[in-house]
C-alpha positions as CSV (number, residue, x, y, z in Angstrom):
1,M,92.5,-1.7,64.4
2,R,89.4,0.1,63.3
3,Y,87.8,0.5,59.9
4,P,85.5,3.4,59.2
5,L,82.3,1.8,58.0
6,D,79.8,4.7,58.6
7,H,78.7,6.8,55.7
8,V,76.8,10.0,55.2
9,F,74.9,10.1,51.9
10,H,73.7,13.4,50.5
11,T,72.7,14.9,47.2
12,G,74.8,17.4,45.3
13,H,72.7,20.2,46.7
14,F,74.8,20.0,49.9
15,T,78.4,20.5,50.7
16,V,80.1,19.1,53.8
17,A,81.0,21.8,56.3
18,G,82.3,19.4,58.9
19,L,82.5,15.8,59.9
20,E,83.2,14.7,63.5
21,R,83.3,11.4,65.4
22,L,81.6,11.8,68.7
23,P,82.4,10.0,71.9
24,G,81.2,6.4,72.2
25,F,78.0,5.6,74.1
26,G,78.4,1.9,74.7
27,S,77.7,0.6,71.2
28,E,80.3,-0.9,69.0
29,D,79.2,1.8,66.5
30,L,80.5,5.3,67.1
31,P,78.2,8.3,66.6
32,M,79.0,10.7,63.8
33,F,78.1,14.4,63.4
34,A,77.9,15.7,59.9
35,A,77.3,19.4,59.2
36,L,75.9,20.0,55.7
37,V,75.3,23.3,54.0
38,F,72.5,23.6,51.5
39,Q,73.8,25.1,48.3
40,P,71.4,24.3,45.5
41,E,73.6,26.2,43.0
42,A,76.4,23.8,43.7
43,A,74.4,20.8,42.5
44,T,75.5,19.2,39.3
45,P,72.9,17.6,37.1
46,P,72.9,13.8,37.3
47,S,75.0,12.2,34.6
48,G,73.6,9.4,32.6
49,T,70.0,10.1,33.4
50,P,68.1,8.2,30.7
51,D,65.4,9.9,28.6
52,P,62.0,8.0,28.5
53,E,61.9,5.4,25.7
54,G,59.0,4.2,23.8
55,D,55.8,4.3,25.9
56,D,57.6,4.7,29.2
57,R,56.1,8.2,29.8
58,Q,52.6,7.0,28.9
59,E,53.0,3.9,31.2
60,A,54.1,6.1,34.1
61,E,51.2,8.4,33.7
62,Q,48.8,5.5,33.6
63,T,50.4,4.1,36.8
64,I,50.0,7.5,38.5
65,R,46.3,7.8,37.4
66,K,45.6,4.3,38.7
67,A,47.2,4.9,42.1
68,A,45.4,8.2,42.4
69,A,42.0,6.5,41.6
70,E,42.7,3.8,44.2
71,E,43.7,6.4,46.8
72,A,40.5,8.4,46.1
73,G,38.4,5.2,46.5
74,R,39.6,4.6,50.0
């Protein structure tokens, strides 16, 4: 008995046009072929995306500036 354990993760910008299990090649895992179609208009906005709270935005901007300064100093 076999259980399908393989997954193909994609964003909502893609739709699945085809999914096929390919012939084995000696591994216990089977190769998979996934045909995806890019359709940005099909994407749904993420639900539950939190808005920044308190000083989250300021903290993120400081972190970005610090990382950029460190990168420039290399």
